[in-house]
C-alpha positions as CSV (number, residue, x, y, z in Angstrom):
1,M,-26.9,-7.6,47.5
2,K,-25.7,-11.0,48.3
3,K,-28.9,-13.4,47.8
4,V,-28.7,-11.2,43.8
5,L,-24.5,-12.7,43.9
6,R,-26.1,-16.0,44.7
7,I,-28.7,-15.9,42.4
8,L,-25.9,-15.1,39.9
9,A,-23.6,-17.8,41.0
10,K,-26.5,-20.3,40.9
11,T,-28.1,-19.3,37.3
12,L,-23.7,-19.3,36.0
13,G,-23.5,-22.6,37.6
14,G,-26.6,-24.0,35.8
15,L,-25.2,-22.8,32.5
16,I,-21.5,-24.1,32.8
17,V,-23.4,-27.6,33.7
18,L,-26.0,-27.1,31.3
19,L,-22.9,-26.9,28.6
20,L,-21.5,-29.3,29.9
21,L,-24.0,-31.9,29.7
22,V,-24.9,-30.3,26.2
23,A,-20.7,-31.3,25.2
24,L,-21.4,-34.3,26.9
25,V,-24.3,-35.4,24.5
26,F,-22.4,-34.7,21.1
27,W,-19.5,-36.3,22.9
28,I,-20.9,-39.0,22.7
29,K,-22.9,-39.0,19.7
30,W,-19.7,-38.6,18.0
31,K,-18.2,-41.3,19.3
32,V,-20.6,-43.8,18.8
33,E,-21.0,-42.3,15.0
34,A,-16.7,-43.1,14.9
35,S,-17.4,-46.5,16.1
36,S,-20.3,-47.0,13.6
37,N,-18.5,-45.8,10.4
38,M,-14.9,-47.8,11.3
39,K,-17.5,-50.8,11.9
40,L,-17.2,-50.4,7.5
41,A,-13.4,-50.6,7.3
42,G,-12.3,-53.9,6.1
43,K,-8.4,-55.2,6.5
44,E,-5.4,-53.8,5.7
45,A,-4.1,-54.6,2.5
46,P,-1.5,-58.2,1.7
47,T,0.6,-57.9,-0.4
48,L,1.6,-60.6,-3.3
49,T,5.0,-61.6,-4.4
50,Y,5.1,-62.5,-8.3
51,N,8.3,-63.5,-9.6
52,G,9.7,-61.9,-6.9
53,K,8.4,-58.9,-7.6
54,V,5.8,-57.4,-4.5
55,F,2.3,-55.7,-5.2
56,R,-0.6,-54.3,-2.7
57,D,-3.4,-57.2,-2.9
58,L,-5.6,-53.5,-2.8
59,N,-9.0,-55.4,-3.2
60,K,-7.5,-58.1,-0.8
61,N,-8.6,-61.2,-3.0
62,G,-5.7,-63.4,-3.5
63,T,-5.1,-62.1,-6.7
64,L,-2.8,-59.6,-8.7
65,D,-5.4,-57.6,-10.7
66,V,-4.4,-56.1,-13.4
67,Y,-5.1,-52.4,-11.5
68,E,-3.3,-53.6,-8.6
69,D,0.1,-54.4,-11.5
70,K,2.4,-51.5,-11.3
71,E,4.0,-52.8,-14.5
72,A,1.1,-52.8,-15.8
73,D,-0.4,-50.2,-18.8
74,I,-2.0,-47.7,-16.5
75,E,-5.1,-47.3,-19.3
76,A,-5.4,-51.1,-18.6
77,R,-5.2,-50.4,-14.8
78,I,-7.9,-48.1,-15.0
79,E,-10.2,-50.0,-17.0
80,D,-9.8,-53.0,-14.9
81,L,-10.5,-50.7,-11.3
82,L,-13.3,-49.0,-12.8
83,S,-15.1,-52.0,-14.1
84,Q,-14.9,-53.4,-9.9
85,M,-16.2,-49.9,-9.0
86,T,-19.7,-49.7,-7.5
87,L,-21.7,-47.0,-8.3
88,E,-21.0,-45.3,-4.6
89,E,-17.6,-45.6,-5.2
90,K,-17.5,-44.1,-8.7
91,A,-19.5,-41.2,-6.6
92,G,-17.6,-40.9,-4.1
93,T,-14.0,-40.4,-6.3
94,M,-15.4,-37.3,-7.6
95,F,-15.7,-35.4,-3.9
96,V,-13.3,-33.5,-2.3
97,H,-13.1,-31.9,1.4
98,M,-11.1,-30.9,4.0
99,A,-10.3,-33.3,7.1
100,A,-8.9,-31.8,10.1
101,M,-6.0,-34.0,12.1
102,K,-5.0,-34.5,15.7
103,D,-1.3,-33.1,17.5
104,G,0.3,-36.2,16.2
105,G,-1.1,-36.8,13.0
106,G,-3.7,-39.3,13.9
107,P,-7.1,-38.6,11.7
108,L,-9.4,-36.5,13.9
109,E,-13.0,-38.3,14.8
110,I,-14.5,-36.2,17.5
111,P,-14.3,-32.2,16.9
112,S,-11.1,-30.5,19.1
113,L,-11.8,-27.1,20.4
114,N,-8.0,-27.0,19.7
115,N,-8.8,-27.1,15.7
116,P,-12.5,-25.0,15.9
117,F,-12.4,-25.7,12.0
118,S,-13.0,-29.1,13.1
119,L,-16.1,-28.1,14.4
120,L,-17.9,-27.7,10.4
121,L,-16.6,-30.8,9.3
122,E,-17.1,-34.3,9.1
123,S,-15.0,-36.9,10.5
124,T,-12.2,-39.0,8.8
125,S,-13.8,-42.0,8.9
126,Y,-17.5,-40.9,7.4
127,M,-15.7,-39.3,4.4
128,I,-13.8,-42.2,3.4
129,F,-16.4,-45.3,4.8
130,R,-19.8,-43.6,4.2
131,K,-19.3,-41.5,1.9
132,K,-16.0,-43.3,-0.1
133,M,-14.2,-40.8,-0.9
134,N,-11.1,-40.7,-1.8
135,H,-9.8,-37.0,-2.1
136,I,-9.0,-35.5,0.6
137,G,-7.8,-31.7,1.3
138,S,-5.4,-30.9,4.3
139,M,-5.5,-28.0,6.8
140,G,-2.7,-26.6,9.4
141,A,-0.6,-29.5,11.1
142,N,2.2,-28.5,13.7
143,S,4.5,-30.3,12.7
144,A,6.3,-32.2,9.1
145,L,6.2,-35.6,11.0
146,D,2.4,-34.6,11.9
147,M,1.2,-33.9,8.8
148,A,4.0,-36.9,7.0
149,T,1.8,-39.4,10.1
150,W,-1.2,-38.0,8.6
151,N,-0.9,-39.3,5.3
152,N,0.1,-42.4,6.3
153,N,-2.8,-43.1,8.9
154,L,-5.0,-41.9,6.0
155,Q,-3.3,-44.3,3.7
156,K,-4.0,-47.1,5.8
157,L,-7.9,-46.2,6.3
158,A,-8.0,-46.1,2.2
159,E,-6.7,-49.7,2.6
160,R,-9.4,-50.8,4.8
161,T,-11.5,-49.6,2.0
162,R,-13.1,-52.2,-0.6
163,L,-10.8,-51.9,-3.5
164,G,-8.5,-50.5,-1.1
165,I,-8.4,-46.9,-3.5
166,P,-5.2,-44.9,-2.1
167,V,-6.4,-41.3,-0.9
168,T,-5.0,-37.7,-2.8
169,V,-4.2,-35.4,-0.3
170,S,-4.3,-31.6,-1.8
171,T,-3.7,-28.6,0.0
172,D,-4.2,-24.9,-1.2
173,P,-1.1,-22.8,-1.3
174,R,1.2,-22.7,2.2
175,H,4.9,-21.7,1.4
176,G,3.8,-17.8,1.9
177,N,4.3,-15.8,5.3
178,T,0.6,-15.0,5.6
179,A,-2.8,-16.7,5.2
180,M,-6.4,-16.0,4.0
181,P,-8.8,-18.4,5.5
182,G,-10.3,-20.2,2.4
183,A,-7.5,-19.2,0.6
184,S,-3.8,-19.9,1.6
185,V,-2.2,-21.8,4.9
186,K,0.5,-20.5,6.6
187,T,3.1,-23.3,7.5
188,R,5.7,-22.2,9.6
189,W,8.1,-25.4,8.7
190,L,8.1,-25.2,5.3
191,S,10.2,-22.6,3.3
192,T,9.0,-19.6,2.8
193,W,8.6,-17.8,0.2
194,P,7.2,-14.4,-1.1
195,S,3.2,-13.8,-2.3
196,Q,2.4,-15.1,-6.1
197,L,1.7,-11.4,-6.9
198,G,6.3,-11.0,-5.2
199,L,6.9,-14.3,-7.9
200,G,5.3,-11.5,-10.6
201,A,7.4,-8.9,-9.0
202,I,10.6,-10.7,-9.8
203,G,9.4,-11.9,-13.2
204,D,11.5,-14.2,-13.9
205,S,10.9,-18.1,-15.3
206,A,13.7,-19.7,-13.3
207,T,13.1,-18.7,-10.3
208,V,9.7,-19.4,-10.1
209,R,9.8,-23.2,-11.5
210,E,13.0,-23.5,-9.0
211,F,10.1,-22.5,-6.3
212,G,7.8,-25.0,-7.6
213,D,10.1,-27.6,-7.5
214,I,11.4,-26.8,-4.0
215,A,7.5,-26.7,-3.1
216,R,7.1,-30.3,-4.8
217,Q,9.9,-32.0,-2.6
218,E,8.7,-30.4,0.3
219,Y,4.7,-31.7,-0.8
220,V,6.1,-34.6,-1.5
221,A,8.0,-35.5,1.5
222,V,4.6,-35.2,3.8
223,G,2.5,-36.9,0.8
224,I,0.8,-34.1,-0.5
225,R,0.6,-35.0,-3.7
226,S,-2.2,-32.3,-5.7
227,A,-1.9,-28.8,-5.2
228,T,-5.3,-26.1,-6.3
229,H,-3.0,-23.8,-7.3
230,P,-1.8,-21.7,-8.8
231,M,-4.1,-18.8,-9.7
232,A,-3.8,-17.7,-13.7
233,D,-6.4,-15.0,-13.1
234,L,-4.8,-11.5,-13.9
235,A,-6.0,-8.2,-10.7
236,T,-7.1,-6.3,-13.4
237,D,-9.2,-4.5,-10.5
238,P,-7.6,-3.7,-7.8
239,R,-10.0,-4.4,-5.9
240,W,-10.2,-7.8,-6.0
241,A,-9.9,-9.6,-2.3
242,R,-7.5,-12.4,-4.0
243,T,-4.7,-10.0,-5.8
244,N,-2.0,-11.0,-4.0
245,G,-2.9,-14.5,-5.1
246,T,-1.9,-13.8,-8.8
247,F,1.0,-12.5,-10.7
248,G,-0.2,-9.4,-11.6
249,E,-2.0,-8.2,-14.5
250,D,0.1,-8.9,-17.2
251,A,-1.5,-11.5,-19.5
252,Y,1.8,-12.5,-21.1
253,L,4.0,-12.7,-17.5
254,S,1.2,-14.4,-16.1
255,A,1.2,-16.8,-18.9
256,R,5.1,-17.1,-18.9
257,L,5.2,-17.8,-15.1
258,T,2.2,-19.8,-15.1
259,E,4.2,-22.5,-16.9
260,A,7.5,-21.8,-14.8
261,Y,4.8,-22.5,-11.3
262,I,3.3,-25.9,-13.4
263,L,6.6,-27.4,-14.5
264,G,8.0,-27.2,-11.1
265,F,5.3,-29.0,-9.6
266,Q,4.5,-31.3,-12.0
267,G,7.7,-32.1,-14.1
268,D,7.9,-32.6,-17.9
269,T,5.9,-35.2,-17.3
270,I,3.8,-36.4,-14.2
271,G,5.2,-39.6,-12.1
272,P,6.0,-40.7,-8.5
273,T,7.7,-37.7,-7.5
274,S,5.2,-35.3,-9.3
275,V,2.3,-33.3,-7.8
276,T,-0.5,-32.0,-9.4
277,C,-1.4,-28.9,-10.5
278,Q,-5.5,-27.6,-10.1
279,T,-5.0,-24.0,-12.2
280,K,-7.6,-21.8,-11.7
281,H,-10.1,-20.1,-12.2
282,F,-10.7,-20.5,-15.1
283,S,-11.7,-18.9,-17.0
284,G,-10.2,-15.7,-15.6
285,G,-11.4,-14.7,-12.0
286,G,-10.1,-11.3,-12.2
287,P,-12.8,-8.8,-13.5
288,Q,-14.9,-8.6,-10.5
289,E,-18.1,-6.3,-10.5
290,D,-16.9,-3.5,-8.7
291,G,-13.6,-5.9,-7.7
292,L,-16.0,-7.9,-5.1
293,D,-15.1,-11.6,-4.8
294,A,-17.8,-13.7,-6.4
295,H,-17.3,-16.6,-3.2
296,F,-20.4,-13.9,-1.6
297,A,-23.6,-12.9,-3.6
298,S,-22.7,-9.6,-3.4
299,G,-19.6,-9.9,-5.9
300,K,-21.1,-13.3,-7.8
301,G,-20.6,-10.8,-11.4
302,Q,-18.1,-10.5,-13.3
303,V,-18.2,-7.9,-15.9
304,Y,-16.1,-7.0,-19.3
305,P,-16.8,-3.8,-20.0
306,G,-13.6,-3.8,-22.1
307,D,-14.8,-6.9,-24.1
308,Y,-11.4,-8.5,-22.4
309,F,-12.7,-12.2,-21.6
310,D,-10.1,-13.2,-24.4
311,Y,-7.4,-11.3,-22.9
312,H,-8.2,-13.3,-19.5
313,L,-7.7,-16.8,-21.1
314,I,-3.7,-15.9,-22.4
315,P,-2.3,-17.2,-19.1
316,F,-4.5,-20.5,-19.1
317,T,-3.7,-20.9,-23.2
318,E,-0.3,-19.9,-23.4
319,G,0.9,-21.2,-19.7
320,A,-1.3,-23.5,-17.5
321,F,-2.6,-26.2,-20.7
322,K,1.5,-25.8,-22.5
323,A,2.6,-26.7,-18.9
324,N,-0.2,-29.4,-19.3
325,T,-1.9,-28.5,-16.3
326,A,-3.4,-32.0,-14.6
327,Q,-6.5,-29.9,-13.6
328,I,-8.5,-27.0,-13.8
329,M,-11.0,-25.4,-11.6
330,P,-13.5,-22.6,-12.6
331,Y,-14.4,-19.7,-10.6
332,Y,-18.0,-19.0,-8.9
333,G,-18.9,-16.1,-10.7
334,V,-21.3,-15.3,-13.8
335,P,-19.6,-13.7,-16.9
336,K,-22.6,-11.3,-17.6
337,G,-22.7,-10.6,-21.4
338,Q,-20.1,-13.7,-22.8
339,I,-22.5,-17.0,-22.5
340,K,-26.0,-17.0,-23.4
341,E,-27.4,-18.6,-20.0
342,E,-25.7,-16.6,-17.8
343,V,-24.7,-18.9,-15.1
344,G,-21.8,-19.6,-12.9
345,F,-18.6,-20.8,-14.7
346,A,-18.8,-24.4,-13.2
347,F,-22.6,-25.0,-14.7
348,S,-22.1,-23.6,-17.8
349,K,-22.0,-25.7,-20.4
350,E,-20.9,-23.0,-23.2
351,I,-17.4,-22.8,-20.6
352,I,-16.5,-25.4,-19.4
353,T,-17.3,-28.4,-22.8
354,D,-17.4,-25.8,-25.6
355,L,-14.8,-23.8,-24.3
356,L,-12.1,-25.6,-22.7
357,R,-12.9,-28.8,-23.5
358,D,-13.4,-28.8,-27.3
359,S,-11.9,-25.5,-28.2
360,L,-9.2,-25.6,-26.3
361,G,-8.5,-29.3,-26.2
362,F,-8.4,-29.5,-21.8
363,E,-8.6,-33.5,-21.3
364,G,-7.5,-33.4,-17.6
365,V,-10.0,-33.1,-14.3
366,V,-11.9,-30.1,-13.8
367,C,-12.9,-29.6,-10.1
368,T,-15.6,-26.8,-9.1
369,D,-14.7,-24.9,-6.4
370,W,-15.6,-24.7,-2.8
371,G,-19.1,-25.2,-2.1
372,I,-21.1,-24.4,-5.3
373,V,-23.8,-26.6,-4.7
374,S,-24.6,-27.1,-0.7
375,D,-24.6,-24.7,2.5
376,M,-21.5,-24.2,3.9
377,P,-21.2,-23.5,7.6
378,V,-19.0,-20.5,7.1
379,K,-20.6,-19.5,4.0
380,K,-23.9,-20.3,1.6
381,A,-23.4,-22.1,-1.5
382,S,-22.4,-19.7,-4.9
383,A,-24.7,-21.3,-6.8
384,W,-24.8,-18.1,-8.6
385,G,-27.6,-18.0,-11.8
386,V,-29.0,-21.3,-10.1
387,E,-30.3,-20.5,-6.9
388,H,-33.4,-21.6,-7.6
389,L,-32.5,-25.3,-8.5
390,S,-32.4,-28.5,-5.7
391,E,-29.3,-29.2,-5.0
392,S,-29.7,-32.7,-6.9
393,E,-30.4,-30.2,-10.0
394,R,-27.1,-27.9,-9.0
395,M,-24.6,-31.8,-9.3
396,K,-26.4,-32.6,-12.2
397,K,-26.5,-29.4,-14.3
398,I,-22.5,-29.3,-13.2
399,I,-21.6,-33.1,-14.5
400,D,-23.7,-32.2,-17.5
401,A,-21.5,-28.8,-18.1
402,G,-18.5,-31.3,-18.0
403,C,-16.8,-30.6,-14.4
404,D,-15.6,-34.0,-13.1
405,M,-15.4,-33.3,-9.1
406,F,-16.9,-31.4,-6.4
407,G,-15.0,-29.3,-4.2
408,G,-16.1,-29.1,-0.6
409,E,-18.8,-31.4,-1.0
410,Y,-19.8,-34.6,0.5
411,D,-23.4,-35.3,-0.8
412,S,-22.1,-38.2,-3.1
413,E,-25.7,-40.2,-2.7
414,L,-27.2,-37.3,-5.0
415,V,-24.9,-38.8,-7.7
416,V,-25.7,-41.8,-7.4
417,A,-29.3,-41.4,-7.0
418,L,-29.8,-39.0,-10.5
419,V,-28.0,-41.9,-12.0
420,K,-30.5,-44.6,-11.0
421,E,-33.3,-42.2,-11.7
422,G,-32.1,-42.4,-15.2
423,K,-31.0,-38.5,-15.1
424,I,-27.5,-38.8,-15.8
425,A,-26.0,-41.5,-17.6
426,E,-23.6,-44.2,-15.6
427,E,-21.3,-44.3,-18.6
428,R,-20.8,-39.9,-18.4
429,I,-19.8,-40.5,-14.4
430,D,-17.2,-43.0,-15.7
431,V,-15.6,-40.6,-18.3
432,S,-15.1,-38.4,-15.1
433,V,-13.9,-41.0,-12.6
434,R,-11.3,-42.4,-15.6
435,R,-9.6,-38.5,-15.6
436,I,-9.5,-38.5,-11.9
437,L,-8.7,-42.0,-11.2
438,R,-5.6,-42.0,-14.0
439,D,-4.3,-39.0,-11.7
440,K,-4.0,-41.4,-8.9
441,F,-1.9,-43.8,-11.0
442,R,0.5,-40.9,-12.7
443,L,1.0,-40.0,-9.4
444,G,2.0,-43.6,-8.5
445,L,-0.1,-43.2,-5.4
446,F,-1.8,-47.3,-6.1
447,D,1.4,-48.0,-5.8
448,N,2.6,-46.7,-3.0
449,P,1.4,-44.1,-1.0
450,Y,3.4,-44.1,2.0
451,V,6.5,-41.5,3.1
452,D,9.1,-42.2,4.8
453,L,8.8,-40.5,8.3
454,D,12.7,-40.7,8.3
455,K,13.3,-38.9,5.2
456,I,11.1,-35.6,6.1
457,S,14.3,-33.9,6.7
458,I,14.4,-32.4,3.3
459,V,11.3,-30.2,4.1
460,G,12.5,-26.9,5.5
461,H,16.1,-27.7,4.4
462,S,18.3,-24.8,5.4
463,E,19.4,-24.6,1.6
464,F,15.6,-24.1,0.8
465,V,14.9,-21.5,3.4
466,E,17.6,-19.6,2.2
467,K,15.8,-20.0,-1.8
468,G,13.3,-18.9,-0.6
469,R,14.7,-15.8,1.6
470,Q,16.7,-15.2,-1.9
471,A,13.3,-14.9,-3.0
472,Q,11.9,-12.4,-0.9
473,R,14.5,-10.4,-1.2
474,R,14.1,-10.2,-4.9
475,S,10.1,-9.2,-4.8
476,M,11.2,-6.4,-3.1
477,V,10.4,-3.0,-4.8
478,L,12.0,0.1,-4.3
479,L,9.0,2.8,-5.7
480,K,10.8,6.0,-3.9
481,N,14.0,7.0,-2.9
482,E,13.9,10.7,-2.3
483,D,17.6,12.4,-1.4
484,H,18.8,8.7,-1.9
485,I,17.8,8.1,1.8
486,L,18.2,4.7,1.2
487,P,20.2,2.7,2.2
488,L,20.4,3.8,5.7
489,A,23.7,4.6,7.0
490,K,24.3,1.5,9.4
491,D,24.6,4.6,12.9
492,K,21.1,6.0,12.0
493,K,18.4,5.1,14.7
494,I,15.0,3.9,13.4
495,Y,12.1,3.6,15.1
496,L,9.6,0.8,13.7
497,S,5.4,0.8,13.1
498,G,4.2,-2.3,12.3
499,I,7.2,-4.2,12.0
500,S,8.3,-6.7,15.1
501,T,11.1,-4.8,17.2
502,A,11.8,-8.4,18.2
503,L,14.6,-8.0,15.8
504,S,16.5,-5.4,17.8
505,E,19.4,-8.0,18.0
506,R,19.8,-8.4,14.8
507,F,19.4,-4.4,14.0
508,P,20.7,-2.4,17.1
509,Q,19.4,0.4,15.7
510,I,15.8,-0.3,16.4
511,V,14.9,2.3,19.4
512,E,11.8,2.4,20.9
513,N,10.3,5.9,21.2
514,P,10.1,7.6,17.9
515,E,11.8,10.6,19.1
516,D,15.0,9.3,19.7
517,A,15.1,7.4,16.1
518,D,16.7,9.6,12.8
519,V,14.0,8.1,10.5
520,I,11.1,6.1,11.4
521,V,10.2,2.8,9.3
522,Q,6.4,2.2,8.9
523,K,5.1,-0.7,7.4
524,L,1.4,-0.9,6.5
525,T,-1.4,-3.1,5.1
526,T,-3.8,-2.3,2.5
527,P,-7.0,-0.6,4.0
528,S,-10.7,-3.1,3.4
529,S,-13.7,-3.1,3.9
530,P,-15.4,-6.1,4.1
531,T,-19.0,-6.1,3.2
532,S,-21.2,-7.4,6.2
533,G,-23.0,-10.0,4.6
534,G,-24.9,-13.0,5.7
535,D,-21.5,-15.5,5.4
536,F,-19.2,-16.1,8.3
537,L,-16.5,-16.0,5.3
538,E,-17.1,-13.2,3.9
539,R,-15.8,-10.7,6.9
540,F,-12.2,-12.2,6.6
541,F,-11.2,-11.7,2.7
542,P,-9.9,-7.9,2.9
543,Q,-11.7,-6.7,-0.3
544,G,-13.8,-3.2,-0.4
545,R,-12.3,0.0,0.6
546,L,-8.0,0.9,-0.5
547,D,-8.0,4.2,1.2
548,F,-7.3,4.6,4.7
549,P,-10.1,6.0,6.8
550,E,-10.1,9.8,7.2
551,E,-8.9,9.3,10.8
552,E,-6.5,6.3,10.1
553,K,-4.8,8.2,7.9
554,Q,-4.7,11.7,9.6
555,E,-2.9,9.5,12.8
556,I,-0.1,7.8,10.6
557,L,0.8,11.2,8.6
558,E,0.9,12.8,12.4
559,L,3.7,10.0,13.4
560,M,5.2,10.9,9.8
561,K,5.9,14.5,10.7
562,T,8.0,13.9,13.7
563,R,11.2,12.3,11.3
564,P,12.2,11.3,7.9
565,T,9.4,8.2,7.4
566,V,10.1,5.2,4.8
567,T,6.8,3.7,4.1
568,V,6.8,-0.5,3.3
569,L,3.3,-1.1,1.5
570,T,2.4,-5.0,2.2
571,M,0.4,-5.5,-1.3
572,H,-2.3,-7.2,-0.5
573,R,-4.2,-5.4,-2.9
574,P,-2.6,-1.5,-4.2
575,P,-3.4,0.6,-1.6
576,V,-4.4,4.7,-2.7
577,I,-2.2,6.7,-0.3
578,P,-2.0,9.9,-2.2
579,E,-1.4,12.0,0.8
580,I,1.1,8.7,2.7
581,D,3.3,8.8,-0.1
582,A,3.8,12.8,-0.6
583,A,5.3,12.4,3.2
584,S,7.5,9.5,2.6
585,K,11.2,10.2,1.9
586,A,11.1,6.2,0.5
587,V,8.1,3.4,-0.3
588,I,9.2,0.2,-0.6
589,A,6.6,-2.4,-1.9
590,D,6.5,-5.7,0.3
591,F,4.7,-9.5,-0.8
592,E,4.1,-10.3,2.5
593,C,8.6,-10.5,3.6
594,E,9.6,-11.7,6.5
595,D,10.4,-8.2,8.1
596,E,14.0,-9.1,8.8
597,I,14.8,-9.0,5.2
598,I,12.4,-5.5,5.0
599,L,15.2,-4.4,7.2
600,E,18.0,-5.7,5.6
601,L,16.9,-3.6,2.7
602,I,16.6,-0.4,4.1
603,F,20.6,-1.0,5.3
604,G,21.3,-1.8,2.0
605,K,22.4,-5.6,2.7
606,F,21.1,-5.7,-0.4
607,S,19.7,-3.7,-3.5
608,P,16.0,-3.7,-4.6
609,T,15.6,-5.1,-8.1
610,G,12.1,-6.0,-7.9
611,K,9.7,-4.2,-10.8
612,L,5.7,-3.7,-9.8
613,P,3.3,-6.5,-11.5
614,I,0.3,-3.9,-10.8
615,E,0.0,-0.3,-11.3
616,I,-0.1,1.7,-8.3
617,P,-3.5,3.9,-8.5
618,S,-3.5,7.6,-7.4
619,S,-6.9,7.9,-6.3
620,V,-10.5,6.6,-5.7
621,E,-11.8,8.5,-8.2
622,A,-9.5,6.4,-11.0
623,V,-9.8,3.1,-9.2
624,E,-13.7,3.9,-9.7
625,N,-13.4,4.9,-13.3
626,Q,-10.9,1.8,-14.3
627,M,-12.7,-1.3,-16.7
628,E,-12.7,-4.2,-14.4
629,D,-11.3,-6.5,-17.2
630,V,-8.4,-4.5,-18.7
631,P,-4.9,-4.2,-17.6
632,Y,-3.3,-1.4,-16.1
633,D,-6.0,1.4,-17.0
634,S,-6.2,4.1,-14.2
635,K,-5.8,7.4,-14.7
636,D,-2.4,8.8,-13.6
637,P,-1.1,6.0,-11.6
638,L,0.8,6.8,-8.7
639,Y,3.8,4.0,-9.7
640,P,3.1,2.3,-13.0
641,F,2.9,-1.0,-13.9
642,G,6.7,-2.0,-14.3
643,H,8.2,0.1,-12.3
644,G,11.0,0.1,-10.0
645,L,14.2,1.8,-8.2
646,T,17.1,0.5,-7.5
647,F,20.3,2.0,-5.6
C-alpha cells in the first residue's frame, strides 16, 4: 500500500511540475509577445496651442491638422484623417472585440486565472498596435473607478499609435440584476433596473427614456460611449433564449419604447455627452425556428409561417430609425423564404443594402454580430448559409452585402489582402470607415476621450439607484390573487423558497421552516433544456423546454400542499405551469427584480401596475402549435398579453 501511495505521490508531483512548466512557458510567451507589441508604440500625443486654444497633436507632426481641429467641420475632419490612413489602419478600424482588464483598471496583457475569459482573448497591445483596432468591448470591472481608469489607460495607448485615433469603448447591457454570457453583463456598481422585458411591462416611454438618460450618464462617466443595445426584436416565440432582452411581442409597444430608449442614450442629436446605440437585431431576431437561438447551428433558421416578416420590421422603422439610431446589428439567422439567396442576415445584400440601406434609408454603421467569420473558443463561426466559404470569402461577402464592421473578429489582414488582390476596392473600404469615424467625431472622442476620475461619483448615485428601484416596482405584474391573499398582513409568517433569507432583518416575518409559516413564497425561474451541441457557449443559453421536468414539478407541488403559496415567476422566458398556477393562491411575474422589492410587493408596500408584455402559454402543445413569427397566438393562454391586476 505504501508503495502504491509513493507511486501516486510521485505521479501527482510530476503532473504538478509539468503544469507549472507549461504555465511558465505560456507566461514567457505572453510576456515576449506583449513586449514585442509595445515596441510598436510611439510617443504620446503632445498638445498644440493656437489663438489661446489647446489642441491634441494626434499624429505628432507639430502642426494642427484638420482632423485635430475641434473647430473644423466634422466631414472635413473625416476626409483629412481618411487621407492620412494606411489601408492597414482603415481595416483595423472595421473590427471590434472584447478586452480584459487588470484589477485597478490596467490593460491585461497576460491572461489571469482571476479572469478566465482572458484566456480566450488577445492582449490589448496586440489589438491596438498589431491589428490597429480602435473599438474595444468592455467586460466586467470591480468598480466604476476601475472601469474609468481602464478607459483612460486604453486612450493613452491609442495616443501612441501613428495617428492617435481614440478607442470607442462599447458594452452589452449591464444595468440588470442578472447576466447571460454573450448577451449581458451584471454590474453591481451601476444603478439596477428591471430587464428590458420588465421595461416592456411598465410600457411607459417616459420611464424608458429616463432609464436611457441615467444609463447614458453612468456610461459616459466611466468612458463607455457605445451601447450594443437595445434589442428591437419581438419575442413572438416564447422558447427563444433572448426573450428577456426584448420589450415583448407587440411591435407597436416595442417601437415606442425602442425610440424612447435610444433618445435617452443618444439625445436628440449625438454629441460629446452621448452614447451611441447599436440597435439589434435587424431585421428582427425573434421568429427562431422551434425557438432555438441563431448563435448556434441548431437554430440558424428564422421562419415566417404567418408571413409576418414586415411586422418584425416595425420596431426599427417606427422606433429605432425615428430616433436616428447610430448603428444597427443584424442577427445570425437565415430568414427562410424571404430572400433569394438564403444566407445569414449580415451576408445578404438583399437585407443590408437593398432593404436596410436603399429601401429604409439607413446611413449609419452596420456591425455584424459576434463571430460570424472565424471560429471562437466558445462557439464555431455562425456563418449560416456560407459555411463552405473561406474566412476571406466570408469577409468579402459581408462587405459586399453593405456591412461596415466585424464584431468579435481580429483578422483585419484579410480585409487588407482582399483590397490588394483587387477583390474589394479601397474606395468601398473608405465608405465604411467614413461612417465609423463619423461616430467617433460626433462623440467628441478625438478632442477628449478621457474621463475625470474625480467625477465618477455620479455612477450608482443614490438618486439613480432609487429611480431603478422604482422601475423595478412598476415592472412587477400581479397575475393572480385568489381570495385577495395579497397584500399579506404584516403579522403573517412566510417561508421563502428561491429567495434569499438574508432579508430577515428587514422582514422579520421570514421563518426557517415551512411548518412555522402562514404562507410559502416561492420564486421559480423558467425551466430550460439547452441542446448539448458542440459549442461551449450553447450550454449557457436557456432555451428548449418551458415546463418543469415531472420530478421537479412534483417537489414544487408537494411543498405547496403544506401552506397557501405565493408563486413568483422570474420571466426570462414565459413558463408553462398550469398545475403550479392552479395550486397557487397568488402568482406574480418578476422581471429580474431584487428580492427585497418582491417582498415589498407581497406585504403591500406598493401596489402592482405592470402589464404582461408577452403571453404565458397554457400548455406545451399550445407552444408547439404557435407560429414563430406571429404575436400572441397561442391557444387559450394561461395569462394573455396585457394582463395585470392590482390591489
